[in-house]
N, C-alpha and C positions, 0 to 999 in steps of 0.2 A: 601365545602368553597374554594373559590378561593382567592389566596393571590397576591397581587401586590407586588411589588419589595422593596426591603429593601431602607429604606429613605437615599438619598446620600448627600455626603458634598458638600460645595460650588465649590469645583475644580472639581466635577463630579465623584469623587471616593466614595466608601461605607465603611462604617466600618463594620469590622468583618468579611469580605468576604475571603475565601481562594483564594490563587494564583493559575492561571491555565496558561500553562499546568504543569502538574506534572512530576516529574522525577523518572524513574526506579532504584531501587537500586540493581535489580536482573536481568541478562539478559533473563529468561523465565518467570518471576512473573510480575505482573501488580503493578504500584506505590500503595506504602501503603497508600497513602494519599487519594485513591478512598473511602476508609472506611469513612473518614470523609465527603466526598461529599454525599454518600448514606445515612448517616445518617442524613443529611439536607434534603433530600428526592430526589425523582427521577428526578427533575427538580430544580435546585438551583442556584443562581446568584454566579459568580467568578470575581475576578480581573483580568485583561490580563495585560502584561507590558506597562507601562505609565499611568496606572490607570483607564483606560477604562473598564466597566463591559460588561458581556456576559451572557447569561443562558447555564449554563452545564447540560447535560442529561446523568444520569447513569442507569435509567430504560430501561429494554428492551423492553415493550410494548410501553412506552412514545416515546422511539426512532424510532420504525418502524411507530408509527402513525405520527411523525412528517416528517420523511424521505420520506412519502407518501403523504404528505400534497402539494398541487400545491401552496398553500401561503408560502411555505418556498423556498426561491430563492437562487441559487448557484451563482448569478452574483456579482463578487466581486467589481465591479465598485459601487455598491449601498452604500449610505453612511452607516456608522457604521457596515459595513461588517467584522466579527471578523476573524482576523489573528491572531492565538496564537503563531505561530512561528515567531521568529525575521526574519528568513531567508526567509520565504514567504513575509513577508512585504518588504524586499529588493527587492524581485523580482517584487511585484506589483509595487514598485517605476520605476523599469527598464522596465515594461510592456513587458516581454518576457515570452516565455515558456508556460507552461499550464495554465498560469494566464491569458491569453489574448483570450477570446472568444473561447476555444476548449474543448468541451465536458463537462469537470467537471464543468466549470465556466460559463455554459450558463443555460438559461431555455428554455423550450418549447415556441413558436414551433421552434426556432433556434436549440435547443438540440435534438429535434426529427429529425430534417431533417440530421444532423451530425451523429447522431447513426443509422439511416436507412442507410445511405451510408456506413457505416463501419459493421454493425452487419453480414452480409453475411460471412465475415472473421472469425468470432469467434463463429459460431454453434458448437454444440457438435461434429458433423459429422466432420466438417472441422479440428476441434482441434484434433480429434482421427486421422485423415489422417495423422498429422505431427508427430504422435508417434514414427514411424522407424526413421525418422531424428533426432528427440530429442534423441532417444535411442543411435543413432550412435555418437552425441555429447558427450552424458555423458559416452559412453564406451572410446570414445579417452581420455577424461579429467581423468577419472580413470587411463587409460593405462599408460598416463604421469605421474600420481601422483605416481603411484607404482613403475613404473622404476625409479622415483627419489628417492624413498625410505623414510622411516620414518626418524624423524618427518616431518609433511608437515603442512602447513597453509590451512585448507580446505576451507576458504573463497577464497583466491587467486588461489588456484590451482584446485578447484572445482566448488563451488557455483557461484562465479563471472562468470567464463568462460562458465559454462552452461547456466547461463542466458543470458550473451551475444550472445553466439551462438544460442540460440533459438530465440530471438526477431529480430537478424539479418537475421535469416532463413526466418522468416515470413515477415519482412517488405522489405526484398531484399536489404538488406545493406551488402557489401563486407565483408566477414569474416576476411578479413586481416586488418580490420579496428577495430577489437574488443579490442586490447589494448587501443586503443583512448577511446572507451566508458568505459571501465573499470577504465581507469584513471579518466576520468569526473565523474564517479559514486563515487569513493574515495573522489574527490574534494567536491562534494556535500554535504559531512558530515564534511568537514574540516571548521573549523572556520573563516571567510572572504573570502572565495572562491567558495561560492555557486552561485553567480551572475556571476563570470568569467567562471565557468564550464557550466551553462546553454546558456551563450553567445556562448562560444566555439562549444556547440552542435548544436546550431541554426544556426551558420555560416557552419559548417560542412553540416547540412542538407539542407541548401539553396543550397549549390554547388553540393551536392548528386542529387537533384530533378533536377537542372539545366541540368546535364548530362544525367538524365534518359528522359526527355523530347526530347534529341537527338536520344537516344539509349534505349528503354525501354528492362526492364528485365522481371523475373517471379514473383517478390514478390508483397507485398500489395501495396506499394507506386508505383511501376510500375503500378499495375491495376489503382491506382486513378488516376495517370498521364495521362494515354490512355483515360480512362473514363470521367474524369472530368476537368482537368486541362487543356489538348489540347483543347477540345471543347469550352472551355471558362466557363465551369460551376462553376468553383473552381480555385480562385486565387492561385498562387504559395504560397504567403505568409501563406495563410490559411493552405495548406497542411504541409507547415513547422509546424505550430503549432500543428495539428493533429500528426504528427510524433513526436513532443518533448512529448506530452502527453503520446502516446502510448509507447515510449522508458522509460520514467520514470516508468509508471505503470507497465510495462513488464520486466523491468530490475532490477531495485533496490528492489522492492517487491518481486520478486522470488528469487533473489540472498540472500535476508536477510532471506525469510522464509525458504530455504533449509538449511542455515547454522543453523539459530536458532532451525528448527526441530531436526537436529543431535544432537545438544547440549542437547536439553530438553529429548531427547530419551537415550541419553548417561546417563544422569543424572535421568532416571527414567529406570533402567534396567528391571524391571518387567513388564512394559509397552512394552519396545522392545523386551522382550522375548514373550509377546503374540503375536506379529506380526510374530516373526519368527515361532512360533507353527502353526500361522493359517494366511497365507499370504492375504486370502480373507477380512481380516480386514482392509487391508490398505486403501482402498478408504474412510471409515468412519473415520479411523484415521486421513486423512489428513483434513477433515472437524473439527475434534478435534483440531488438532493442530493449524490450523487458527482461531478456536475460543481461545484457550488457550493462545496463542501467541499475537496476535492482537497487529499487529506492526504499523498501522497507528493510530497515536496519536488521532486525533479527524476529524469530518467531519463539516466543516462550513457552515453555513446557515444564510440568514437573513430574517426576517418575514415581509411581505408585507400586512398583516391584523392580527389583534388581533385574538389569538389563546389561548384557555384554554387546558391546559394538565398538569396531574400530580398534581393538586391543585394549579398551578400558572396561571398567566394570563401573557402571552408573548405579548406584544403591537408591533404594526407596527413599524417597523425600529429597532427593539432589534435584537442583534446578537445571535446567537444560536450555540452552539458546541456539537456535539454528540460524548461523550467520548467513543470510540470504546471498550477500554479494559473494562472498567466499564460496559459497555451494555452487554459486552459478558461474564462477570463474575457475573451477576445479579442472586443472590440466589433464586430469585421469578421463574428463568426460567431455571436454571440449578443447578442440585444439587450437592453440594459440588464443587462450580465451581473454587476454587483455586488447585483443583486436575486435573492432567492429565489422562485421562481414554480413552483409545483407542476403549473401549467397548462402549462409551457413542453415543447415537444420538444427534449430534450438529449441523444439517445441517440449523438449524434456526438461525445461528449466524449473526451477520453484519459484518463480516471482510470484504466482497465485498460491503460494504454498501447495500441499501434497496431503493425499488423504482424506478423512471425512472432512475436514477443515478448510479444504481447497475453496478458495474465494467463489462465493455464490455470484458475484458480478462479473466474473472473467468475460463472459461472452458479451456483455455490453460495453466493457472496456476495450475489447478489440474493434467492435464496430465504431466507437467512438474516436479511438485513436486511428483507425483507418481513414475515416472519413475526414478527420480534422487535418491530417498530414497530407493526404491526396490533393485535397481541394486548396491547401494553404501553398504548397508548392506549384500547383499548375496556374493558381491565380497571380502569385507573385513569383514569376520565375528568377527574378533579380535579387530576391531576398539575400540579406547577408547581415552580419552582426555589425552593429555601430559601435562597440565596443570590444577590446580584446576579450577572450575566453576567460583569461586569469583575474578579470575584474568584476565578472559576474559574481554578484552576492550569493552566498550559497545558506540554505536554510537547514541545519542539522537537528535531528529529532527521530520521533518514531516513524515518520517519512521524510526520507530527504527530499529537497527540492531547492528551487532557486526562487529569490524573492522578486527578481527583475530581469528582464532580458531585453536590453535595448537593440532594436533591428532597425534597418532601414532598406530603400530599395530603389 
């Protein structure tokens, strides 16, 4: 039986709907409110800020079906496109950054053309070739942290600069500007500063690309300037938007995943011990950490035609939010999903999305995480938290993260 939406009040809101997005109570556990959503079914209505409603998807099979359905649009200009995070709504109003026709906010065929242009730089082989450079960055940051001595903030001393150095290396951004990128990353999590942070990044990238038009270098942006911008195939403003999208996806997510993975493993010493005993487990453990931590709050779509899924009828024009953490903790797909298990086969998680919008940088993220975690725990075998886990400050928003991770050794 297919169920239509719950009856709405005159003001457009609905009675008895849970609010969305949900807030985490623990840095490495999903929000407890996901249990209530799941009890309502794999697809259920939720109330967003301001009283608007959308469908929240918590079922693994239902999420993959919808993410692969061409009737699910990523175009945020469509009416009723659901922006669960207030910061994202603010960015939409400013019409800057990744919300303006760049990769994740476009549909085929435009998205297909954009992805075809960028995908050669993110193949498994191309990302594996970057491993020595990533190793150099990791080694340098660890050497600096060790020289400074304990205690240290693993976020500012290691996770952020490793992520900054890697994405700067890939894009061809001068590494001397990494302090600027790290500062904007911090500002993107600060209340009331997200728009200013994105504006500062957009202005910087505009100037950087102008310089590359006159004197190209060796990075991805330089390749795109030479192959696309200078021949007139791509406008500079479009390249700025692509760069913004890649920076956000390749910097914030990697820094947060490295720091959170360290926290999770330190809080699960038996899992860390298993990795030390058998280093061959690490690639699979990366997939499990991506599933377990699930730092992207939700993937937003809007239906362009009626769709029946999970016993519900999603009507054309309805907003849909794929709750990644809930999907990756669906007990019908993952046994005892609330547990971190580095022996688990978790490759079918949706931490990188699914379908045509699956994260273009996932191969790079895997190499980066594997290099950072392997080297960190090998070089500092006595690494431990300097504060209780429940005192670690959390950043809630588009990407979940931690603002600081005090460690010692």
